[in-house]
Backbone as a chain_set.jsonl record, in Angstrom:
{"seq": "XXXXXXXXXXXXXXXXXXXXXXXXXXXXXXXXXXXXXXXXXXXXXXXXXXXXXXXXXXXXXXXXXXXXXXXXXXXXXXXXXXXXXXXXXXXXXXXXXXXXXXXXXXXXXXXXXXXXXXXXXXXXXXXXXXXXXXXXXXXXXXXXXXXXXXXXXXXXXXX", "coords": {"N": [[73.971, 97.726, 96.291], [73.959, 95.864, 94.402], [76.012, 95.967, 92.441], [78.174, 95.163, 94.01], [77.379, 92.591, 94.633], [77.591, 91.377, 92.134], [80.357, 91.549, 91.922], [81.149, 89.826, 93.986], [80.145, 87.391, 92.973], [81.753, 87.193, 90.719], [84.301, 86.911, 91.92], [83.888, 84.406, 93.124], [83.528, 82.76, 90.868], [86.04, 83.076, 89.669], [87.561, 81.871, 91.677], [86.695, 79.235, 91.473], [87.783, 78.591, 88.984], [90.525, 78.808, 89.597], [90.622, 76.723, 91.431], [90.148, 74.504, 89.788], [92.451, 74.549, 88.23], [94.654, 74.614, 90.058], [93.905, 73.362, 92.4], [91.634, 72.914, 95.19], [92.394, 74.11, 97.62], [94.034, 76.258, 96.802], [92.135, 77.731, 95.38], [90.361, 78.485, 97.443], [92.163, 79.889, 99.0], [92.632, 82.074, 97.388], [90.011, 83.133, 97.315], [89.013, 83.341, 100.039], [91.296, 83.919, 101.67], [92.541, 85.993, 100.264], [90.65, 87.804, 98.782], [88.223, 87.93, 100.416], [89.473, 88.245, 102.894], [90.82, 90.725, 102.646], [88.658, 92.55, 102.579], [87.534, 91.961, 105.059], [89.536, 92.848, 106.806], [89.377, 95.564, 106.27], [86.875, 96.112, 107.359], [87.484, 95.611, 110.059], [89.312, 97.723, 110.527], [87.63, 99.931, 110.153], [85.849, 99.503, 112.256], [87.61, 99.829, 114.401], [88.01, 102.561, 114.418], [85.732, 103.367, 115.639], [85.654, 102.274, 118.145], [85.937, 103.529, 120.647], [83.796, 105.132, 120.989], [81.461, 104.412, 122.32], [80.402, 103.517, 125.614], [81.89, 100.67, 127.206], [80.687, 97.46, 128.426], [81.616, 96.901, 131.1], [82.322, 99.416, 132.13], [80.017, 100.821, 132.038], [78.18, 101.893, 134.019], [79.738, 103.715, 135.459], [80.602, 105.401, 133.519], [81.022, 108.676, 132.186], [79.099, 109.536, 130.343], [76.82, 108.123, 131.018], [76.297, 109.186, 133.472], [75.654, 111.73, 132.934], [73.046, 114.049, 131.993], [70.031, 114.145, 129.961], [70.517, 116.143, 128.042], [73.308, 116.07, 127.67], [73.567, 113.501, 126.586], [72.117, 113.783, 124.198], [73.631, 115.749, 122.908], [76.028, 114.353, 122.628], [75.204, 112.26, 120.935], [74.536, 113.742, 118.631], [77.048, 114.79, 118.01], [78.502, 112.458, 117.421], [77.045, 111.627, 115.165], [77.608, 113.735, 113.431], [80.44, 113.734, 113.184], [81.268, 111.103, 112.868], [79.815, 109.767, 110.962], [80.65, 108.729, 108.481], [82.57, 106.568, 109.1], [80.705, 104.961, 110.519], [78.851, 104.33, 108.509], [80.581, 102.942, 106.809], [81.166, 100.661, 108.357], [78.603, 99.473, 108.511], [78.204, 98.975, 105.767], [80.363, 97.185, 105.131], [79.745, 95.06, 106.878], [77.299, 94.111, 105.843], [78.116, 93.508, 103.192], [80.088, 91.513, 103.684], [78.534, 89.564, 104.896], [76.898, 88.754, 102.767], [78.94, 87.86, 101.131], [79.984, 85.661, 102.566], [77.765, 83.928, 102.386], [77.706, 83.498, 99.594], [80.181, 82.225, 99.182], [79.789, 79.898, 100.673], [77.827, 78.782, 99.092], [79.263, 78.199, 96.858], [81.46, 76.561, 97.49], [81.946, 73.452, 99.226], [81.019, 72.732, 102.646], [82.812, 71.022, 103.868], [85.146, 71.385, 102.302], [85.675, 74.059, 102.897], [86.072, 73.885, 105.675], [88.353, 72.208, 105.726], [90.136, 73.928, 104.493], [90.408, 75.971, 106.461], [91.597, 74.482, 108.483], [94.109, 74.144, 107.528], [96.029, 75.953, 108.22], [95.71, 78.689, 107.059], [96.618, 81.761, 105.305], [96.342, 85.338, 105.198], [96.07, 87.374, 102.302], [97.724, 87.358, 99.037], [98.065, 84.124, 97.529], [100.552, 83.266, 96.537], [102.327, 84.574, 98.057], [104.954, 84.018, 99.986], [106.387, 83.45, 103.16], [109.515, 84.693, 104.115], [112.697, 83.452, 105.312], [114.037, 85.368, 106.639], [114.995, 87.666, 109.257], [112.393, 88.735, 111.411], [110.935, 91.861, 112.119], [109.591, 93.922, 114.793], [107.155, 95.07, 113.839], [106.484, 93.282, 111.804], [105.985, 90.955, 113.271], [103.806, 91.833, 114.806], [101.949, 92.327, 112.759], [101.632, 89.739, 111.738], [100.52, 88.477, 113.984], [98.116, 89.914, 114.161], [96.925, 89.059, 111.787], [96.593, 86.315, 112.316], [94.694, 86.416, 114.384], [92.614, 87.643, 112.951], [92.067, 85.663, 111.049], [91.041, 83.689, 112.719], [88.692, 84.991, 113.546], [87.42, 85.184, 111.062], [87.117, 82.478, 110.471], [85.139, 81.769, 112.325], [82.934, 82.973, 111.164], [82.355, 81.291, 109.079], [82.282, 78.595, 109.96]], "CA": [[74.654, 96.491, 96.648], [73.914, 94.999, 93.213], [77.345, 95.91, 91.845], [79.003, 94.387, 94.909], [76.959, 91.204, 94.48], [78.231, 90.927, 90.897], [81.777, 91.391, 92.233], [81.26, 88.597, 94.781], [79.959, 86.261, 92.05], [82.961, 87.128, 89.881], [85.345, 86.322, 92.758], [83.577, 82.979, 93.296], [83.819, 82.095, 89.591], [87.499, 83.058, 89.539], [88.064, 80.878, 92.633], [86.429, 77.913, 90.895], [88.788, 78.387, 87.932], [91.792, 78.537, 90.283], [90.483, 75.388, 92.017], [90.298, 73.521, 88.714], [93.837, 74.561, 87.751], [95.68, 74.422, 91.087], [93.363, 72.666, 93.563], [90.644, 73.636, 95.999], [93.063, 74.957, 98.62], [94.442, 77.501, 96.139], [90.912, 78.483, 95.083], [89.876, 79.096, 98.681], [93.162, 80.882, 99.417], [92.327, 83.269, 96.59], [88.698, 83.677, 97.65], [88.89, 83.72, 101.456], [92.53, 84.526, 102.179], [92.891, 87.229, 99.568], [89.531, 88.721, 98.501], [87.408, 88.108, 101.613], [90.344, 88.74, 103.962], [91.072, 92.167, 102.472], [87.451, 93.264, 103.002], [87.37, 91.757, 106.495], [90.472, 93.753, 107.485], [88.831, 96.919, 106.143], [85.828, 96.202, 108.379], [88.145, 95.735, 111.365], [89.852, 99.083, 110.646], [86.493, 100.852, 110.326], [85.351, 99.307, 113.631], [88.582, 100.393, 115.342], [87.788, 104.002, 114.492], [84.531, 103.609, 116.44], [85.657, 101.475, 119.368], [85.897, 104.309, 121.885], [82.644, 106.035, 120.976], [80.396, 103.971, 123.215], [80.953, 102.89, 126.82], [81.814, 99.214, 127.21], [79.796, 96.912, 129.454], [82.164, 97.0, 132.455], [82.391, 100.806, 132.577], [78.786, 101.515, 131.659], [77.567, 102.678, 135.098], [80.616, 104.8, 135.88], [80.949, 106.223, 132.352], [80.451, 110.027, 132.299], [77.926, 109.655, 129.483], [75.673, 107.586, 131.743], [76.049, 110.049, 134.633], [75.13, 112.995, 132.428], [71.609, 114.095, 131.738], [69.526, 113.969, 128.603], [71.168, 117.116, 127.151], [74.632, 115.54, 127.341], [73.389, 112.347, 125.695], [71.684, 114.29, 122.893], [74.799, 116.418, 122.333], [76.963, 113.292, 122.267], [74.643, 111.58, 119.761], [74.681, 114.64, 117.481], [78.477, 114.87, 117.694], [78.84, 111.207, 116.734], [76.429, 111.658, 113.842], [78.292, 114.732, 112.61], [81.857, 113.462, 112.959], [81.575, 109.689, 112.656], [78.829, 109.14, 110.083], [81.331, 107.95, 107.439], [82.976, 105.251, 109.611], [79.513, 104.173, 110.841], [78.335, 103.822, 107.238], [81.534, 101.938, 106.319], [80.965, 99.434, 109.134], [77.351, 98.861, 108.045], [78.436, 98.492, 104.406], [81.206, 95.991, 105.15], [79.035, 93.961, 107.535], [76.346, 93.563, 104.873], [78.891, 92.943, 102.097], [80.724, 90.269, 104.121], [77.468, 88.574, 105.129], [76.564, 88.23, 101.44], [80.133, 87.177, 100.637], [80.008, 84.356, 103.241], [76.713, 83.098, 101.791], [78.116, 83.124, 98.235], [81.279, 81.253, 99.285], [79.184, 78.639, 101.119], [77.095, 78.218, 97.96], [80.221, 77.843, 95.819], [82.32, 75.489, 97.979], [81.309, 72.627, 100.254], [81.406, 73.003, 104.036], [84.007, 70.219, 104.134], [86.282, 72.068, 101.677], [85.938, 75.28, 103.674], [86.638, 73.445, 106.956], [89.723, 71.752, 105.451], [90.939, 75.128, 104.229], [90.73, 76.647, 107.721], [92.481, 73.636, 109.285], [95.399, 74.039, 106.841], [96.819, 77.14, 108.59], [95.677, 79.649, 105.947], [97.167, 83.105, 105.508], [95.672, 86.396, 104.461], [96.89, 87.926, 101.23], [97.879, 86.507, 97.849], [98.521, 82.759, 97.795], [101.957, 83.108, 96.175], [103.14, 85.314, 99.03], [105.583, 83.103, 100.936], [107.178, 84.16, 104.167], [110.941, 84.395, 103.974], [113.333, 83.038, 106.559], [114.797, 86.48, 107.197], [114.576, 88.137, 110.578], [111.164, 89.528, 111.462], [111.011, 92.939, 113.103], [108.412, 94.014, 115.652], [105.924, 95.317, 113.068], [106.158, 92.029, 111.119], [105.397, 90.065, 114.274], [102.484, 92.361, 115.139], [101.081, 92.111, 111.608], [101.324, 88.312, 111.692], [99.594, 88.205, 115.082], [96.823, 90.478, 113.768], [96.36, 88.18, 110.764], [96.156, 85.072, 112.967], [93.43, 86.73, 115.055], [91.616, 87.892, 111.91], [91.689, 84.369, 110.472], [90.153, 83.04, 113.695], [87.394, 85.666, 113.435], [86.841, 84.796, 109.77], [86.72, 81.065, 110.596], [83.866, 81.733, 113.059], [81.864, 83.368, 110.249], [82.099, 80.2, 108.137], [82.076, 77.27, 110.563]], "C": [[74.69, 95.535, 95.448], [75.293, 94.844, 92.58], [78.277, 95.04, 92.697], [78.664, 92.901, 94.799], [77.561, 90.609, 93.21], [79.718, 90.672, 91.131], [82.01, 90.104, 93.018], [81.138, 87.378, 93.861], [81.181, 86.082, 91.149], [84.123, 86.506, 90.662], [85.137, 84.812, 92.898], [83.886, 82.203, 92.019], [85.328, 81.997, 89.367], [88.105, 81.989, 90.458], [87.817, 79.462, 92.125], [87.443, 77.592, 89.791], [90.148, 78.059, 88.546], [91.765, 77.132, 90.868], [90.691, 74.301, 90.974], [91.75, 73.412, 88.265], [94.845, 74.13, 88.817], [95.192, 73.651, 92.31], [92.477, 73.567, 94.413], [91.306, 74.556, 97.022], [93.474, 76.291, 98.001], [93.223, 78.364, 95.804], [90.376, 79.19, 96.312], [90.877, 80.105, 99.237], [92.928, 82.194, 98.68], [91.049, 83.933, 97.104], [88.617, 84.184, 99.089], [90.128, 84.471, 101.932], [92.847, 85.862, 101.556], [91.702, 88.19, 99.472], [88.687, 88.991, 99.754], [88.243, 88.733, 102.727], [90.605, 90.225, 103.871], [89.864, 92.979, 102.944], [87.212, 93.126, 104.5], [88.293, 92.69, 107.276], [90.009, 95.204, 107.379], [87.699, 97.134, 107.149], [86.454, 96.377, 109.76], [88.695, 97.141, 111.577], [88.728, 100.093, 110.87], [85.935, 100.727, 111.743], [86.297, 99.914, 114.657], [88.412, 101.896, 115.49], [86.626, 104.328, 115.431], [84.598, 103.012, 117.841], [85.547, 102.277, 120.664], [84.681, 105.233, 121.969], [81.579, 105.685, 122.005], [81.017, 103.305, 124.433], [80.842, 101.373, 126.725], [80.986, 98.748, 128.397], [80.313, 97.14, 130.874], [82.086, 98.441, 132.998], [81.062, 101.54, 132.396], [78.187, 102.37, 132.778], [78.416, 103.887, 135.48], [80.982, 105.74, 134.731], [80.269, 107.595, 132.47], [79.18, 110.219, 131.46], [76.667, 109.157, 130.202], [75.356, 108.389, 133.003], [75.435, 111.37, 134.204], [73.639, 112.904, 132.154], [71.283, 113.913, 130.267], [70.224, 114.913, 127.614], [72.553, 116.628, 126.723], [74.512, 114.384, 126.347], [72.982, 112.789, 124.288], [72.867, 114.955, 122.176], [75.815, 115.396, 121.836], [76.489, 112.586, 120.996], [74.794, 112.441, 118.506], [76.142, 114.758, 117.041], [78.932, 113.617, 116.947], [78.301, 111.226, 115.313], [77.193, 112.593, 112.899], [79.708, 114.304, 112.229], [82.181, 112.015, 112.597], [80.589, 109.003, 111.72], [79.51, 108.296, 109.009], [81.83, 106.607, 107.973], [81.776, 104.363, 109.981], [78.915, 103.554, 109.576], [79.26, 102.758, 106.666], [81.341, 100.611, 107.042], [79.696, 98.731, 108.663], [77.521, 98.257, 106.658], [79.232, 97.187, 104.421], [80.516, 94.815, 105.827], [78.05, 93.304, 106.573], [77.07, 92.867, 103.727], [79.487, 91.592, 102.498], [79.699, 89.184, 104.408], [77.064, 87.931, 103.794], [77.722, 87.426, 100.862], [80.222, 85.771, 101.247], [78.985, 83.426, 102.596], [77.119, 82.615, 100.394], [79.235, 82.078, 98.273], [80.724, 79.896, 99.711], [78.37, 77.976, 100.009], [78.031, 77.704, 96.869], [81.072, 76.639, 96.219], [81.617, 74.72, 99.091], [81.819, 73.025, 101.643], [82.686, 72.249, 104.376], [85.25, 70.875, 103.536], [86.669, 73.312, 102.46], [86.591, 74.913, 105.007], [88.092, 73.007, 106.757], [90.646, 72.933, 105.193], [91.354, 75.794, 105.546], [91.65, 75.819, 108.603], [93.864, 73.484, 108.661], [96.32, 75.212, 107.159], [96.876, 78.16, 107.458], [96.307, 80.978, 106.331], [96.306, 84.093, 104.746], [96.624, 86.919, 103.395], [97.019, 86.947, 100.081], [98.522, 85.167, 98.187], [100.017, 82.592, 97.54], [102.892, 83.745, 97.183], [103.678, 84.33, 100.077], [106.4, 83.907, 101.935], [108.638, 83.739, 104.018], [111.504, 84.011, 105.338], [114.118, 84.171, 107.21], [114.213, 86.905, 108.541], [113.305, 88.975, 110.482], [111.363, 90.646, 112.478], [109.678, 92.999, 113.859], [107.127, 94.203, 114.85], [105.51, 94.077, 112.283], [105.459, 91.057, 112.063], [103.98, 90.525, 114.623], [101.492, 92.137, 113.995], [100.683, 90.636, 111.504], [100.34, 87.93, 112.79], [98.195, 88.716, 114.748], [96.137, 89.59, 112.727], [95.85, 86.877, 111.358], [94.824, 85.299, 113.668], [92.312, 86.963, 114.045], [91.15, 86.581, 111.293], [90.769, 83.611, 111.426], [88.754, 83.655, 113.657], [86.674, 85.259, 112.151], [86.335, 83.356, 109.848], [85.364, 80.965, 111.295], [82.681, 82.143, 112.158], [81.443, 82.224, 109.328], [81.718, 78.896, 108.791], [81.19, 77.31, 111.791]], "O": [[75.378, 94.515, 95.484], [75.7, 93.739, 92.224], [79.076, 94.271, 92.161], [79.553, 92.052, 94.863], [77.995, 89.457, 93.213], [80.278, 89.706, 90.612], [82.962, 89.373, 92.745], [81.933, 86.443, 93.958], [81.589, 84.958, 90.856], [84.848, 85.667, 90.128], [86.087, 84.035, 92.803], [84.444, 81.108, 92.08], [85.832, 80.962, 88.93], [89.041, 81.289, 90.072], [88.651, 78.58, 92.33], [87.905, 76.456, 89.678], [90.843, 77.153, 88.086], [92.767, 76.419, 90.812], [91.337, 73.29, 91.248], [92.228, 72.322, 87.954], [95.776, 73.377, 88.529], [95.997, 73.316, 93.178], [92.559, 74.794, 94.361], [90.824, 75.663, 97.262], [93.283, 77.342, 98.613], [93.273, 79.588, 95.93], [89.98, 80.353, 96.243], [90.479, 81.077, 99.879], [93.013, 83.275, 99.261], [91.011, 85.147, 97.304], [88.205, 85.318, 99.331], [90.016, 85.541, 102.531], [93.358, 86.763, 102.222], [91.753, 89.286, 100.032], [88.461, 90.147, 100.112], [87.782, 89.638, 103.422], [90.613, 90.921, 104.886], [90.028, 93.986, 103.632], [86.741, 94.064, 105.144], [87.887, 93.261, 108.288], [90.226, 95.99, 108.301], [87.578, 98.214, 107.726], [85.997, 97.208, 110.545], [88.57, 97.699, 112.667], [88.864, 101.006, 111.684], [85.587, 101.732, 112.363], [85.851, 100.455, 115.669], [88.643, 102.446, 116.567], [86.545, 105.437, 115.958], [83.69, 103.225, 118.644], [85.103, 101.741, 121.68], [84.556, 106.02, 122.907], [80.877, 106.565, 122.504], [82.029, 102.614, 124.321], [79.845, 100.844, 126.235], [80.626, 99.542, 129.267], [79.547, 97.527, 131.756], [81.817, 98.649, 134.181], [80.997, 102.755, 132.583], [77.726, 103.479, 132.508], [77.885, 104.954, 135.787], [81.611, 106.773, 134.959], [79.088, 107.677, 132.81], [78.293, 110.984, 131.839], [75.581, 109.706, 130.016], [74.256, 108.277, 133.544], [74.78, 112.05, 134.994], [73.06, 111.82, 132.094], [72.141, 113.575, 129.451], [70.493, 114.527, 126.477], [72.928, 116.756, 125.558], [75.273, 114.306, 125.383], [73.454, 112.227, 123.299], [73.073, 114.745, 120.98], [76.391, 115.551, 120.759], [77.282, 112.341, 120.087], [75.139, 111.931, 117.44], [76.435, 114.817, 115.847], [79.66, 113.707, 115.958], [79.011, 110.883, 114.368], [77.396, 112.281, 111.725], [80.129, 114.488, 111.087], [83.26, 111.736, 112.073], [80.532, 107.774, 111.686], [78.992, 107.237, 108.654], [81.544, 105.58, 107.358], [81.824, 103.149, 109.781], [78.521, 102.388, 109.577], [78.789, 101.773, 106.097], [81.35, 99.553, 106.412], [79.709, 97.521, 108.438], [77.04, 97.154, 106.397], [78.83, 96.202, 103.803], [80.684, 93.676, 105.392], [77.977, 92.077, 106.498], [76.691, 91.765, 103.329], [79.401, 90.629, 101.736], [79.969, 88.004, 104.184], [76.909, 86.713, 103.707], [77.507, 86.424, 100.181], [80.5, 84.804, 100.539], [79.294, 82.273, 102.293], [76.899, 81.453, 100.052], [79.229, 81.143, 97.473], [81.131, 78.863, 99.18], [78.234, 76.753, 99.984], [77.639, 76.873, 96.05], [81.373, 75.79, 95.381], [80.788, 75.276, 99.811], [82.909, 73.58, 101.785], [83.546, 72.769, 105.087], [86.296, 70.92, 104.183], [87.852, 73.585, 102.662], [87.555, 75.556, 105.423], [88.966, 73.392, 107.535], [91.799, 72.937, 105.625], [92.522, 76.14, 105.723], [92.409, 76.378, 109.394], [94.708, 72.771, 109.203], [97.292, 75.442, 106.44], [97.954, 78.466, 106.95], [96.504, 81.282, 107.508], [95.63, 83.74, 103.779], [97.841, 86.903, 103.575], [96.488, 85.838, 100.138], [99.417, 85.092, 99.029], [100.682, 81.847, 98.259], [104.097, 83.494, 97.174], [102.937, 83.87, 100.946], [107.021, 84.913, 101.591], [108.941, 82.562, 103.819], [110.871, 84.218, 106.373], [114.79, 83.961, 108.219], [113.091, 86.546, 108.899], [113.161, 89.812, 109.591], [111.892, 90.417, 113.565], [108.762, 92.222, 113.591], [106.116, 93.566, 115.146], [104.317, 93.832, 112.108], [104.47, 90.419, 111.7], [103.064, 89.708, 114.722], [100.333, 91.797, 114.233], [99.529, 90.323, 111.214], [99.424, 87.142, 112.554], [97.202, 88.038, 115.015], [94.923, 89.391, 112.775], [94.797, 86.381, 110.958], [93.919, 84.471, 113.562], [91.182, 86.525, 114.261], [89.958, 86.408, 111.041], [89.82, 82.961, 110.987], [87.753, 82.942, 113.726], [85.466, 85.02, 112.155], [85.252, 83.048, 109.349], [84.526, 80.157, 110.895], [81.554, 81.699, 112.379], [80.308, 82.191, 108.853], [80.909, 78.149, 108.241], [80.931, 76.271, 112.399]]}, "num_chains": 1, "name": "protein.A"}
């Protein structure tokens, strides 16, 4: 994780330079909207690969896994370990990386600056990326909706 920590510090330093040149909003757009956001979306994708592996709370009693005996549960656990170890490791990696990233951003920028950034309707992706007035198709709308939800999740990590 040492190399990743160096990368986080480099992102924070770059964001401070952007802030000095273009303003704090641009610095935080680079840091949170672009760098942090990309890693957060990778965590979401890794979690999506695992979302059906475990019974949810509502279905827990009726789930076949909970009706089966110890042999079924052991077989299921071994199957998950064999076939899903990479996504499980990715989720753990990104969770730890993002936790350290949040701490570094909070040490680099004030809580007030971060709060103002989130109340400014931020976007994920490069700051220069402006939305055009052209017609949006279904996938554009879905991607924008996914980004809005991701930004809300990211905001909860900071505020």
